[in-house]
N, C-alpha and C positions, 0 to 999 in steps of 0.2 A: 551487625547491629540493627540494621534496618529490618531484617527478618524477625528479630525478637520483638522489636517495637511495633512493626506494621503487619507482620505475618501471623506466626503461630500464636503469639500472646495477644494479639490485636484486640484489647479490651477497651481502652480509653475510658471505661466507666469510672475508674478509681485510680488516680495517678500514684497514690501510695502503694497500692497493691501491684501495679505494674512495675514500679521502681524495685519492689521486693523480688519480683520474679527475674527481673533482669540481674539483680545482685546474686540471686540464687544460681543463675545460669553463668555466673562469674564474668560478667561483661561491665565495662565501665564506659560511660559516654561523657566526655569532659564538657562539651557545650551542647547539651541536649536541646534541640529545637524541633517541635513537631507542630505544624500548622493546625491539625485537629485538636491537639491538646490545648494550644493557645486559644482557639476559638471557642471551645466547649468547656473550658476550665471555669470553676466557680471561684475565681480569685477576685478579691476587691482591693484595688491598690489606692484607695482614697481614704483619707481620715473621715470618721463620721462627723457630720455637722448638724446643727440645729435644724429642725423642720420649721417651715413658716406656713402656718395655717392661713388659708385664704378665707377669711370671714368678713362679712359686710356688716357695718354697725347698724345700718338702717336700710329699709327698702329702697331700691333703685339707686343706691350709691355706687355700686360696683357692678359692671357688666363685663361678660366675657364674649368675645366675637370670634366666629369661625365660619368657614364656608364648606360646603359640600359640592363636589363638581370635578370634573366634567362628567355629567350624567349621561350615559348611553343606554338606550336610545334616548333622544330628546323628547320632552313632553310634547304633547298635542299643539300647545301654543308656543312651541320653539324654545322655551326655557331649558337651560342646561346647568345652571348653577343655583344654589340655595345658600343664602346668607342668613346666619343664625346669631341671635344675641340672647344672652340669658342672664337674669338678675340673680346675683349670687345669694341674696337674702331671701327672696320669696321663690326663687327657682322659676320665675315667669319667663316664657320664651316669646321671643319676637322672630318671625322668620319670613323671608321674602325670596321669590324666585326671580331670576334674571337670565336673559339670553346671553349676555356678556357681563362678566363681573370685573369692572375696571375700578381704579381708585376713586374716580368721581362718583361712581355708583355707591361705593362703600361710604363715602363722606356724606352724601345725600340721605343715605339709609340711617346713619348715626344722627343727623340733624332731624330729619322727619320722624322716624320711628323711636328714637330714644329721647333725644333732647326735648322736642316739641310734645311728646306725650307724657313723659315721666319726670321732667325737669333735668337739671344738670347733674350728671354723676360726678362722683369724686374720683373715680378710677375706672379705666377701660383696660382689659387685658386681652391680647390677641396672640396668635402663634406668629411664626415668622414667615407667613405667605407674603409674597411681594405685593399683592393687592390689599393686604390688610396692614402692612408695615411700609409706609411710604411717607413722602414729604407733605402731601396734602393732609393726611390724617394727623400727623405731627402738629402742623400749623393749626388745624381745627382744634386739636386739644390745647395748644397754647393760647389760642384766642378766647376759649371758654374756661381756661384754667383747670383743665382736667388732667390728672396724672395718667400717663400713658405707659403701660408695661408690656414687655413681650415675654411670652413663655420661654422656657429653655428649649433650644433646638434638638430635635429628635427625642423629646420628652413629653408626650401629649398628656400625661397624667397631671402636669402641673395645671393645665387648663381643663381639669377633669370634668367639671360640670357641663361644659360645652360639648365635650367628647361623648358624654353619656346621652345628651340630647340628639347628637348626630346619629348615634346608633338606633335611637327610637324612631327618628324621621326616616 
């Protein structure tokens, strides 16, 4: 059976065609398990759900935050990280480079480069990076009554505007 599945017939391109070939060869595999088939299968085992569009009702009301780093080789001034914020309405980008990106640096960036320049945002969206998702930022958002959201783990498309800026930078 392994020879039929992994040897001579070794297609893995179309599960139905492979199943027909196995049946034509008069084989039966009661508990068919193939790591390659499971990894590359085009099966979706989730019910469809409504999409939530990220739109900002007015300029500077919703910001996305992300970081780029560890940059190798480091810059001439020793900077190894870039912190990026983008406004979802105007697509305005604020970016700053740092030698070390700690949670206090991120908090100062939000205060200095977002709140002081553009006013209080209604919402901030980050990915699940430890320096972007911590108690200091949560407390800052509670203090200023900002709604704080995390994007889905391993799904960078949710915070897509920031990811596009990351590519450009």
